[in-house]
C-alpha positions as CSV (number, residue, x, y, z in Angstrom):
1,M,3.1,24.4,-14.4
2,Y,3.2,20.9,-15.9
3,Y,4.7,18.1,-13.8
4,I,6.2,14.7,-14.9
5,Y,5.5,12.3,-12.1
6,H,6.8,8.7,-11.7
7,I,5.1,6.0,-9.7
8,P,8.0,3.4,-9.5
9,G,7.1,0.2,-11.2
10,K,3.8,1.5,-12.4
11,K,3.9,4.5,-14.8
12,I,5.1,7.9,-15.8
13,G,2.6,10.6,-16.4
14,V,2.0,14.4,-16.7
15,T,-0.4,16.5,-14.7
16,R,-1.0,20.1,-13.7
17,D,-2.3,19.1,-10.2
18,L,-0.2,16.4,-8.4
19,N,-2.5,16.3,-5.4
20,K,-5.7,15.8,-7.4
21,R,-4.4,13.6,-10.2
22,V,-1.9,11.4,-8.3
23,T,-3.1,11.4,-4.7
24,A,-6.9,11.9,-4.9
25,V,-7.6,10.1,-8.1
26,Q,-4.9,7.3,-8.2
27,G,-4.4,6.9,-4.4
28,Y,-0.7,7.5,-4.1
29,T,0.8,9.5,-1.2
30,Q,3.7,11.9,-1.7
31,N,6.3,9.4,-0.6
32,E,5.0,6.9,-3.1
33,Y,5.8,8.9,-6.2
34,E,8.5,11.3,-7.4
35,V,8.5,14.4,-9.7
36,L,11.0,13.9,-12.5
37,D,10.6,17.3,-14.1
38,A,8.5,20.4,-14.2
39,S,8.0,23.2,-16.8
40,T,5.5,25.7,-18.1
41,D,6.4,24.6,-21.7
42,I,3.8,21.9,-22.7
43,N,5.8,21.0,-25.8
44,Y,9.0,20.3,-23.7
45,I,7.1,18.4,-21.0
46,S,5.1,16.3,-23.5
47,D,8.2,15.2,-25.5
48,K,10.2,14.4,-22.3
49,E,7.3,12.3,-20.9
50,L,7.5,10.0,-23.9
51,R,11.3,9.8,-23.7
52,L,11.1,8.9,-20.0
53,Q,8.4,6.3,-20.5
54,K,10.6,4.6,-23.1
55,H,13.7,4.9,-20.9
56,F,12.1,3.3,-17.9
57,G,10.5,0.6,-20.0
58,Y,6.9,1.6,-19.5
59,R,4.2,1.6,-22.1
60,V,4.6,4.7,-24.3
61,D,1.5,6.8,-24.7
62,R,0.0,6.7,-28.2
63,Q,-0.6,10.4,-28.1
64,S,1.6,13.0,-26.4
65,Y,0.2,15.0,-23.5
66,K,0.0,18.2,-25.6
67,N,-2.1,16.5,-28.3
68,L,-4.4,14.8,-25.8
69,I,-5.1,18.2,-24.1
70,K,-5.8,19.9,-27.4
71,K,-7.8,17.1,-28.9
72,M,-11.3,18.2,-27.8
73,K,-12.0,21.8,-28.3
74,I,-15.2,22.5,-26.4
75,N,-17.5,25.5,-26.7
76,I,-18.6,27.2,-23.5
77,T,-21.5,29.6,-23.0
78,E,-23.1,30.8,-19.8
79,Q,-25.6,28.0,-19.9
80,T,-24.0,25.1,-21.7
81,T,-20.8,23.2,-22.5
82,T,-20.8,21.8,-26.0
83,F,-18.6,18.9,-27.2
84,P,-17.7,18.8,-30.9
85,V,-18.7,15.1,-31.4
86,P,-21.9,13.2,-31.9
87,L,-23.5,11.7,-28.9
88,D,-22.6,8.1,-29.9
89,K,-18.9,9.2,-30.0
90,L,-18.9,11.1,-26.8
91,S,-17.8,8.2,-24.6
92,E,-14.7,7.4,-26.6
93,N,-13.7,11.0,-26.8
94,L,-14.2,11.7,-23.1
95,F,-12.1,8.6,-22.1
96,N,-9.3,10.1,-24.2
97,N,-9.7,13.4,-22.5
98,I,-9.6,12.5,-18.8
99,G,-8.2,15.5,-17.0
100,L,-9.7,18.1,-19.4
101,K,-10.6,21.2,-17.5
102,W,-12.6,24.3,-18.5
103,E,-13.9,27.4,-16.7
104,T,-17.6,28.4,-16.5
105,G,-19.6,30.9,-14.6
106,F,-20.2,28.1,-12.0
107,G,-16.5,27.5,-11.4
108,D,-13.9,25.1,-12.8
109,F,-15.1,21.9,-14.4
110,E,-13.1,18.8,-15.1
111,I,-13.5,15.4,-16.8
112,T,-12.7,12.7,-14.2
113,A,-13.6,9.1,-13.9
114,S,-16.7,10.0,-11.9
115,S,-17.8,13.2,-13.7
116,L,-17.4,11.4,-17.1
117,Q,-20.3,9.1,-16.1
118,W,-22.6,12.0,-15.3
119,V,-21.8,13.7,-18.6
120,L,-22.5,10.5,-20.6
121,S,-25.8,10.1,-18.8
122,N,-27.0,13.7,-19.2
123,A,-25.5,14.9,-22.5
124,K,-28.1,15.9,-25.2
125,V,-27.9,16.1,-28.9
126,S,-27.6,19.7,-30.2
127,M,-30.8,20.8,-32.0
128,Y,-28.6,22.9,-34.4
129,D,-26.0,20.2,-35.2
130,K,-26.5,16.5,-34.7
131,A,-22.7,16.1,-34.8
132,R,-22.4,18.0,-31.5
133,C,-23.8,17.4,-28.0
134,Y,-24.0,19.4,-24.8
135,I,-24.6,19.5,-21.1
136,Y,-26.1,22.2,-18.9
137,N,-23.5,23.9,-16.8
138,K,-25.7,24.5,-13.8
139,A,-26.8,20.9,-13.7
140,F,-23.2,19.7,-13.9
141,Y,-22.4,22.0,-11.0
142,E,-25.2,21.0,-8.8
143,N,-24.9,17.2,-9.4
144,V,-21.1,16.9,-9.7
145,V,-19.1,19.9,-8.5
146,N,-21.2,21.0,-5.6
147,K,-22.5,17.6,-4.5
148,E,-21.2,16.0,-1.3
149,P,-19.8,12.6,-2.2
150,A,-21.6,9.7,-0.6
151,E,-19.4,7.8,1.8
152,V,-19.6,4.1,2.4
153,D,-18.8,3.1,5.9
154,F,-17.1,-0.3,5.4
155,N,-16.2,-0.4,9.1
156,A,-19.9,-0.5,9.9
157,I,-20.3,-3.4,7.5
158,R,-17.4,-5.2,9.1
159,E,-18.7,-4.6,12.6
160,W,-22.1,-6.0,11.6
161,A,-20.5,-9.1,10.2
162,N,-18.2,-9.6,13.2
163,T,-21.0,-9.4,15.7
164,R,-22.7,-12.2,13.9
165,G,-19.7,-14.3,13.6
166,I,-19.7,-14.2,9.8
167,V,-16.0,-13.6,9.4
168,E,-14.8,-15.7,12.3
169,K,-17.0,-18.7,11.7
170,G,-18.0,-18.3,8.1
171,D,-16.6,-20.0,5.1
172,M,-15.3,-18.3,1.9
173,K,-17.0,-20.9,-0.3
174,T,-20.4,-20.3,1.2
175,Q,-19.9,-16.5,0.9
176,L,-19.0,-17.1,-2.7
177,I,-22.3,-18.9,-3.2
178,K,-24.0,-16.0,-1.5
179,L,-22.4,-13.7,-4.0
180,Y,-23.7,-15.8,-6.9
181,E,-27.2,-15.5,-5.4
182,E,-26.9,-11.7,-5.2
183,T,-25.6,-11.3,-8.7
184,G,-28.4,-13.6,-9.9
185,E,-30.9,-11.2,-8.3
186,L,-29.0,-8.3,-9.9
187,S,-29.3,-10.0,-13.3
188,E,-33.1,-10.4,-12.8
189,A,-33.5,-6.8,-11.7
190,I,-31.6,-5.5,-14.8
191,L,-33.7,-7.7,-17.1
192,K,-36.8,-6.3,-15.6
193,N,-35.3,-2.7,-15.5
194,N,-36.3,-2.5,-11.8
195,K,-34.1,0.3,-10.5
196,E,-35.0,-0.3,-6.8
197,D,-34.1,-4.0,-7.0
198,I,-30.9,-3.1,-8.9
199,I,-29.7,-0.8,-6.2
200,D,-30.6,-3.4,-3.5
201,A,-28.8,-6.2,-5.3
202,I,-25.6,-4.1,-5.9
203,G,-25.6,-3.1,-2.3
204,D,-26.0,-6.7,-1.1
205,S,-23.2,-7.8,-3.4
206,V,-20.8,-5.2,-2.0
207,I,-21.6,-6.4,1.5
208,V,-20.8,-10.0,0.6
209,L,-17.5,-8.8,-1.1
210,T,-16.6,-6.9,2.0
211,N,-17.0,-10.0,4.1
212,L,-15.0,-12.1,1.5
213,A,-12.2,-9.6,1.6
214,E,-12.0,-9.9,5.4
215,M,-12.0,-13.7,5.2
216,A,-9.2,-13.6,2.7
217,G,-7.0,-11.5,5.1
218,T,-7.4,-8.2,3.4
219,N,-10.0,-5.5,3.2
220,I,-12.4,-4.2,0.5
221,E,-10.7,-0.8,0.3
222,D,-7.3,-2.3,-0.7
223,C,-9.0,-4.5,-3.2
224,I,-10.8,-1.5,-4.8
225,L,-7.6,0.6,-4.8
226,S,-5.6,-2.3,-6.4
227,A,-8.1,-2.7,-9.1
228,Y,-8.4,1.1,-9.8
229,N,-4.6,1.5,-9.9
230,E,-4.5,-1.2,-12.6
231,I,-7.3,0.4,-14.8
232,S,-6.6,4.1,-14.1
233,T,-4.2,4.4,-17.1
234,R,-5.9,1.9,-19.3
235,T,-7.0,3.1,-22.7
236,G,-9.5,1.6,-25.1
237,R,-12.9,2.4,-26.7
238,M,-16.6,1.6,-26.4
239,I,-17.8,-1.2,-28.7
240,N,-21.5,-2.3,-28.6
241,G,-21.9,-0.8,-25.1
242,T,-18.7,-2.3,-23.6
243,F,-15.4,-0.7,-22.9
244,V,-12.7,-2.8,-24.7
245,K,-9.2,-2.1,-23.6
246,D,-6.3,-1.6,-26.0
247,T,-4.1,-4.7,-26.4
248,I,-1.0,-2.9,-27.5
């Protein structure tokens, strides 16, 4: 079953799994969106999605849902999943295929914002055809599907900051300077390709940002969710190692 969902004031989209796509990925509860239509006919649902996007005044997708789903035809064996694009084109194609699902002997796999990064980091050029690349199914399963997600306890960070008077007695300007210091250390670590220092600097920066959010009268979770909601439907392509969003 395909569902057309509407997040008022934000977007209209199509999914086969409302809970995963709208709630888990985009962060909206059931009372924050509505289902406008549902059908097993992908042609009907794809065409209606475009009409509704235009009717409500939202940005109309460049490609219909049916074309997006059919765009990448992957090849699946017991050991590997092969993508029909060269390695340097994989990023662009995966961005255009968020939500793509396939079945393997290790269960159901899906391209999501998080799994996409693993695929890009672990895909290998096919030894038989340089215009194709692949991943090992078991490695994907162990590192993505079967891996317990790490949880950040922002409450522990806030408690640490509160016991030291950082939020109550601190100043946003001095915390901003602290953030500059941490990102400076991150820049140095990246230039030196020091993974341990990179991890440490990113972690320190997140802690400072958590404190800044509290001082601003909000929290880091809401800031992250707000940013993700804005970029979750953004389209674009990779240019010289940077994702450049579409302007139209």
